[in-house]
C-alpha positions as CSV (number, residue, x, y, z in Angstrom):
1,M,-1.1,5.7,27.9
2,T,0.7,2.4,27.2
3,Q,1.8,2.0,23.6
4,D,3.4,-0.7,21.6
5,T,6.0,1.0,19.4
6,F,8.4,-0.4,16.8
7,T,11.1,1.7,15.2
8,I,12.7,1.5,11.8
9,N,16.0,3.3,11.2
10,Y,17.3,4.7,7.9
11,P,20.0,6.9,6.4
12,A,18.5,10.4,6.7
13,I,17.1,11.9,3.5
14,S,15.8,15.0,5.1
15,V,15.2,16.3,8.6
16,G,12.9,13.9,10.4
17,T,13.4,11.0,8.0
18,E,16.2,9.1,9.9
19,K,13.7,6.8,11.6
20,T,10.0,5.8,11.7
21,D,8.3,5.2,15.0
22,I,5.4,2.8,14.4
23,I,2.8,3.1,17.2
24,F,0.2,0.3,17.6
25,Y,-2.8,1.7,19.5
26,T,-5.4,-0.3,21.5
27,S,-9.1,0.0,21.1
28,E,-9.2,2.0,24.4
29,E,-6.9,4.6,22.9
30,T,-8.8,5.1,19.6
31,P,-11.3,7.7,20.9
32,N,-8.2,10.0,21.6
33,I,-7.3,10.0,17.9
34,H,-7.7,13.8,17.5
35,S,-5.4,14.6,20.4
36,I,-2.9,12.0,19.2
37,L,-2.8,13.4,15.7
38,I,-2.7,17.1,16.9
39,P,-0.9,17.1,20.2
40,A,-1.4,20.1,22.4
41,G,1.0,23.0,21.6
42,Q,1.9,21.8,18.1
43,Q,2.5,24.3,15.4
44,G,0.3,24.2,12.3
45,R,-0.4,20.9,10.7
46,I,-2.2,19.8,7.6
47,L,-4.3,16.7,7.8
48,V,-5.2,15.1,4.4
49,T,-7.9,12.5,4.1
50,D,-10.8,11.6,1.8
51,T,-14.6,11.8,1.7
52,T,-15.0,8.1,2.7
53,V,-12.5,8.1,5.6
54,I,-13.7,11.3,7.2
55,G,-17.2,9.7,7.6
56,L,-15.9,6.6,9.5
57,P,-16.9,6.2,13.2
58,V,-13.2,6.2,14.2
59,M,-12.7,9.6,12.6
60,Q,-15.6,11.4,14.3
61,P,-13.5,13.1,17.0
62,V,-11.4,14.7,14.1
63,A,-14.5,15.6,12.0
64,K,-16.1,17.2,15.0
65,A,-13.0,19.2,15.9
66,F,-12.9,20.7,12.3
67,G,-16.7,21.1,12.0
68,V,-17.1,18.7,9.1
69,D,-20.7,17.8,8.3
70,A,-22.2,14.9,6.4
71,T,-22.3,16.8,3.1
72,V,-18.5,17.1,2.8
73,E,-17.4,17.2,-0.8
74,A,-14.0,16.4,-2.4
75,G,-11.7,19.4,-2.3
76,S,-13.2,20.8,0.9
77,C,-10.9,22.5,3.3
78,Y,-11.5,23.2,7.0
79,R,-9.5,25.0,9.7
80,N,-9.2,24.7,13.4
81,G,-6.9,27.4,14.7
82,A,-3.4,26.8,13.2
83,H,-4.4,23.4,11.8
84,T,-6.0,22.5,8.4
85,L,-8.0,19.5,7.2
86,L,-8.1,18.8,3.5
87,V,-10.6,16.3,2.2
88,L,-10.0,14.8,-1.2
89,G,-11.9,12.3,-3.4
90,P,-11.4,8.6,-2.6
91,G,-9.9,5.9,-4.8
92,E,-7.2,5.3,-7.4
93,S,-8.7,7.7,-9.9
94,H,-7.8,10.6,-7.6
95,K,-4.2,9.6,-7.3
96,T,-3.0,12.4,-9.6
97,I,-0.3,15.0,-9.8
98,E,-3.2,17.6,-9.7
99,N,-4.2,16.4,-6.2
100,I,-0.5,16.5,-5.1
101,L,-0.5,20.2,-6.1
102,T,-3.8,20.7,-4.3
103,I,-2.2,19.5,-1.1
104,I,0.8,21.7,-1.6
105,R,-1.3,24.7,-2.5
106,T,-3.4,24.2,0.6
107,A,-0.3,24.0,2.8
108,L,1.0,27.2,1.3
109,D,-2.4,29.0,1.8
110,S,-2.3,27.8,5.4
111,G,1.1,29.4,6.0
112,L,2.9,26.1,6.7
113,Q,6.7,25.9,6.9
114,R,9.2,23.2,6.3
115,S,9.1,22.4,10.0
116,S,5.3,21.8,9.8
117,T,3.8,18.4,9.7
118,F,1.8,16.7,6.9
119,V,-0.5,14.0,8.2
120,G,-2.0,11.5,5.7
121,I,-5.1,9.6,7.0
122,G,-6.4,7.0,4.6
123,G,-5.5,4.0,2.5
124,G,-2.6,3.6,0.1
125,V,-3.8,6.4,-2.2
126,I,-3.9,9.1,0.5
127,C,-0.8,7.9,2.3
128,D,1.3,7.9,-1.0
129,M,0.0,11.3,-2.1
130,T,0.4,13.0,1.3
131,A,3.9,11.6,1.6
132,F,4.9,12.7,-1.9
133,A,3.5,16.2,-1.2
134,A,5.5,16.4,2.1
135,S,8.7,15.2,0.4
136,I,8.6,18.1,-2.2
137,F,7.1,20.9,0.0
138,K,9.9,23.3,0.6
139,R,12.3,20.4,-0.1
140,G,10.9,18.3,2.7
141,A,8.4,18.7,5.5
142,R,7.8,16.4,8.5
143,L,5.4,13.5,7.7
144,E,3.1,11.3,9.8
145,L,0.7,8.7,8.3
146,V,-2.4,7.0,9.6
147,P,-3.1,4.0,7.4
148,T,-6.8,3.1,7.5
149,T,-6.9,0.0,5.3
150,L,-5.2,-3.3,5.8
151,L,-3.2,-2.9,2.6
152,A,-1.8,0.5,3.8
153,M,-1.1,-0.9,7.3
154,V,0.8,-4.0,6.1
155,D,2.5,-2.5,3.1
156,A,1.8,0.9,1.5
157,A,2.5,3.2,4.5
158,V,5.6,1.2,5.6
159,G,9.0,2.0,4.1
160,G,8.9,5.4,2.6
161,K,7.6,5.0,-0.9
162,T,5.6,8.0,-2.1
163,G,3.9,8.9,-5.4
164,C,1.0,9.3,-7.8
165,D,-0.1,7.7,-11.0
166,F,0.6,9.3,-14.4
167,E,-1.6,8.7,-17.3
168,S,-2.3,4.9,-17.2
169,Y,0.9,4.0,-15.3
170,K,0.8,3.3,-11.6
171,N,3.0,5.2,-9.2
172,M,5.1,6.5,-12.1
173,I,6.0,9.8,-10.3
174,G,7.3,9.7,-6.7
175,T,10.1,9.7,-4.2
176,F,11.5,7.8,-1.2
177,Y,10.5,9.7,1.9
178,P,9.9,7.9,5.3
179,A,7.3,9.1,7.7
180,A,8.5,10.2,11.1
181,R,5.6,8.3,12.7
182,L,3.0,5.7,11.6
183,H,-0.1,5.6,13.8
184,M,-1.7,2.1,13.6
185,F,-5.4,2.1,14.7
186,S,-6.6,-1.4,13.9
187,E,-10.2,-0.3,14.7
188,F,-10.4,1.2,11.2
189,L,-10.4,-2.3,9.8
190,Q,-13.7,-3.3,11.5
191,T,-15.7,-1.1,9.1
192,L,-13.6,-1.7,6.0
193,P,-15.5,-3.1,3.0
194,A,-14.9,-6.8,2.5
195,S,-13.3,-6.1,-0.9
196,E,-10.8,-3.7,0.6
197,Y,-10.0,-6.0,3.5
198,R,-9.4,-8.9,1.1
199,S,-7.1,-6.5,-1.0
200,G,-4.9,-6.0,2.1
201,L,-4.8,-9.8,2.7
202,A,-3.1,-10.2,-0.7
203,E,-0.2,-8.1,0.5
204,T,-0.2,-10.1,3.7
205,L,0.1,-13.3,1.6
206,K,3.0,-11.7,-0.3
207,T,4.8,-10.9,3.0
208,A,4.1,-14.4,4.2
209,L,5.6,-16.1,1.2
210,L,8.7,-13.9,1.3
211,Y,9.6,-13.8,5.0
212,A,7.0,-15.3,7.3
213,P,6.1,-19.0,7.2
214,K,4.1,-18.7,10.4
215,L,2.0,-16.0,8.7
216,F,1.4,-18.3,5.7
217,S,0.2,-21.0,8.1
218,I,-2.2,-18.5,9.7
219,L,-3.7,-17.7,6.3
220,Q,-3.9,-21.4,5.4
221,N,-5.4,-22.7,8.6
222,Q,-7.3,-19.8,10.2
223,K,-9.4,-18.5,7.3
224,E,-12.6,-18.1,9.3
225,Q,-10.9,-16.0,12.0
226,V,-9.0,-14.0,9.5
227,L,-12.1,-13.2,7.4
228,E,-14.1,-12.5,10.6
229,R,-11.4,-9.9,11.5
230,E,-10.8,-11.3,15.0
231,P,-9.2,-8.2,16.6
232,E,-6.2,-9.9,18.3
233,L,-5.4,-12.0,15.2
234,V,-5.7,-8.9,12.9
235,R,-3.2,-7.0,15.2
236,Q,-0.9,-10.0,15.1
237,I,-1.0,-10.1,11.3
238,I,-0.3,-6.4,11.0
239,R,2.6,-6.5,13.4
240,R,4.2,-9.5,11.7
241,C,4.0,-7.8,8.3
242,V,5.4,-4.5,9.6
243,I,8.4,-6.2,11.3
244,A,9.1,-8.3,8.3
245,K,9.0,-5.3,5.9
246,A,11.0,-3.2,8.3
247,S,13.9,-5.6,8.3
248,I,14.1,-5.2,4.5
249,V,13.7,-1.4,4.2
250,E,16.2,-0.7,6.9
251,K,18.8,-2.4,4.7
252,D,17.7,-1.1,1.3
253,L,15.4,2.0,1.6
254,T,15.7,3.1,-2.0
255,E,15.2,-0.3,-3.6
256,T,18.7,-0.9,-5.1
257,G,18.7,-4.7,-4.3
258,L,17.1,-6.6,-1.5
259,R,14.0,-4.5,-1.3
260,M,13.1,-5.5,-4.9
261,Q,11.9,-8.8,-3.4
262,L,8.9,-6.9,-2.0
263,N,7.6,-6.7,-5.6
264,L,6.7,-10.4,-5.7
265,G,3.6,-10.5,-8.0
266,H,3.7,-6.8,-8.7
267,T,5.2,-6.8,-12.2
268,F,2.2,-8.9,-13.3
269,A,-0.2,-6.9,-11.1
270,H,0.8,-3.4,-12.4
271,A,0.6,-4.6,-16.0
272,L,-3.0,-5.9,-15.3
273,E,-4.0,-2.7,-13.6
274,T,-2.6,-0.7,-16.6
275,C,-4.4,-2.8,-19.2
276,A,-7.7,-3.0,-17.2
277,G,-7.7,0.7,-16.3
278,L,-6.4,2.0,-13.0
279,G,-9.0,1.5,-10.3
280,A,-10.9,-1.2,-12.2
281,L,-10.1,-3.7,-9.5
282,P,-8.6,-3.5,-6.0
283,H,-4.8,-3.4,-6.0
284,G,-4.6,-6.4,-3.8
285,D,-6.7,-8.5,-6.2
286,A,-4.2,-7.7,-8.9
287,V,-1.3,-8.6,-6.6
288,A,-2.9,-11.9,-5.7
289,W,-3.3,-12.7,-9.4
290,G,0.3,-11.6,-10.0
291,I,1.5,-13.9,-7.2
292,G,-0.2,-16.8,-9.0
293,R,1.4,-15.9,-12.3
294,A,4.9,-15.5,-10.6
295,L,4.6,-18.9,-9.0
296,Q,3.6,-20.5,-12.3
297,L,6.6,-18.8,-13.9
298,S,8.8,-20.0,-11.1
299,L,7.6,-23.6,-11.8
300,N,8.0,-23.2,-15.6
301,V,11.7,-22.1,-15.3
302,G,12.5,-24.9,-12.9
303,L,12.9,-22.8,-9.7
304,C,10.0,-24.2,-7.5
305,D,8.3,-27.6,-7.5
306,Q,4.7,-28.4,-8.3
307,E,3.8,-28.9,-4.6
308,Y,4.8,-25.4,-3.6
309,R,3.0,-23.8,-6.5
310,D,-0.1,-25.9,-5.6
311,D,0.0,-24.8,-2.0
312,V,0.0,-21.2,-2.9
313,E,-2.7,-21.6,-5.5
314,A,-4.9,-23.4,-2.9
315,V,-4.7,-20.3,-0.7
316,L,-5.5,-18.0,-3.6
317,E,-8.6,-20.2,-4.3
318,Q,-9.5,-20.3,-0.6
319,Y,-9.8,-16.5,-0.4
320,G,-11.5,-16.1,-3.8
321,W,-8.7,-14.6,-5.8
322,C,-8.4,-15.3,-9.5
323,K,-5.7,-17.9,-10.3
324,D,-6.4,-18.2,-14.0
325,P,-4.1,-16.7,-16.7
326,Y,-6.9,-14.5,-18.1
327,H,-8.3,-12.3,-15.4
328,P,-12.1,-11.6,-15.7
329,V,-11.5,-7.8,-15.3
330,L,-10.2,-7.8,-18.9
331,E,-13.4,-9.2,-20.3
332,G,-15.0,-6.7,-22.8
333,K,-11.7,-4.7,-22.9
334,I,-9.0,-7.1,-24.2
335,S,-9.6,-10.5,-25.8
336,P,-7.9,-13.6,-24.3
337,Q,-5.9,-13.8,-27.6
338,D,-4.5,-10.3,-27.2
339,A,-4.1,-10.1,-23.5
340,G,-0.7,-11.8,-23.2
341,C,1.1,-9.4,-25.6
342,L,-0.6,-6.3,-24.2
343,L,0.3,-7.3,-20.6
344,L,3.9,-8.0,-21.6
345,S,4.1,-4.6,-23.3
346,A,2.9,-2.9,-20.1
347,M,5.5,-4.8,-18.1
348,K,8.3,-3.4,-20.2
349,K,7.2,0.1,-19.1
350,D,7.2,-0.7,-15.4
351,K,9.5,1.6,-13.5
352,K,11.1,-1.4,-11.8
353,N,12.9,-2.4,-15.0
354,S,16.3,-0.9,-15.6
355,S,16.4,-1.6,-19.3
356,S,14.3,-3.2,-22.1
357,S,14.4,-6.5,-20.2
358,V,11.7,-7.6,-17.8
359,R,12.8,-8.6,-14.3
360,F,10.6,-10.9,-12.1
361,I,10.6,-11.7,-8.5
362,L,10.5,-15.5,-8.4
363,Q,10.6,-18.2,-5.7
364,R,12.2,-21.6,-5.1
365,E,10.0,-22.1,-2.0
366,I,8.7,-20.1,0.9
367,N,11.3,-17.6,2.2
368,S,13.6,-18.4,-0.8
369,T,13.4,-15.7,-3.4
370,V,15.4,-14.7,-6.5
371,I,15.4,-11.8,-9.0
372,Q,15.6,-13.1,-12.5
373,E,15.1,-11.9,-16.1
374,V,13.0,-14.2,-18.2
375,D,12.6,-14.3,-22.0
376,E,9.4,-13.1,-23.6
377,D,8.2,-16.4,-24.9
378,T,8.4,-18.0,-21.4
379,V,6.5,-15.1,-19.9
380,L,3.8,-15.3,-22.6
381,K,3.2,-19.0,-21.7
382,V,2.0,-18.1,-18.2
383,L,-0.4,-15.5,-19.7
384,E,-2.1,-17.8,-22.2
385,A,-5.7,-18.5,-21.4
């Protein structure tokens, strides 16, 4: 089996976390997913997924091996010899500390050890939760991830961030804990709902603006092929994003400096998600809106010029993302008059801030990024409807 593998190296946090091997599989290899995830002779593993993913065509070899039927419910647990499959509920509303404890409890009931492997198969929610559970199970078990959404493939699964939401705050509890392996099966994306695929494209746009002008050109000029999910182009997009992010997390795994750039748009996005209610809109849609606000803020403080801001806004409009200061998801929840102050209040609670000040990732132009604190009045101006 010929594989395309890329490796990220880190300072070791625990056994098995000194590097991540990222394996890109071809469509011909996809039917072997069960034997890839549970190699012959392996000691007990726990596979964690959700009720949506287990029903996908790509996952049928795994579902068949564990005897999963069409009536699978959230919280169901299946065993195949020494291996366990745990199926959780899908979506942001299930990204809770209670589900982290469910994963750990299931691993304990299955007799797993620190040397055992946790395998997360799903989007960002499942990957983050499985990784968090692995990082605290007996002080660190081996971890592998199988991202099944574009957002997870280009961002969430890469780089060792783990966690869960707490109350109304996104990813407030978590650790840094790299997976030993990432298994990239791009075939998952062919059945991904359009809204989820577009959500991942927003993180792709973020990576393009930060580090990959060629990727920005692809998004600008090949919209039809991108939205049609042309297989070779999709694989190219994923690989470009992974390599770009890898170059950053290798230098700054625990986000003490350079890695903060990867939060472009996220300070605005997380505030929007908090105010709208976690799960009210796809994370990528919030990020796309946040990128627009960050570029407007960059323009207002004199960092970037009008032409660059307009180029980015044109792409946001091209893919149907909101570029207005007042996001429609807030309608009926928060008035346009109150939105700015409430969003700013949520930003101040963001875990990325080290004090009462709010830091933003801003840009001069593509591939030229700065971290800067901005006064409240200036921030409010880019949130006024």
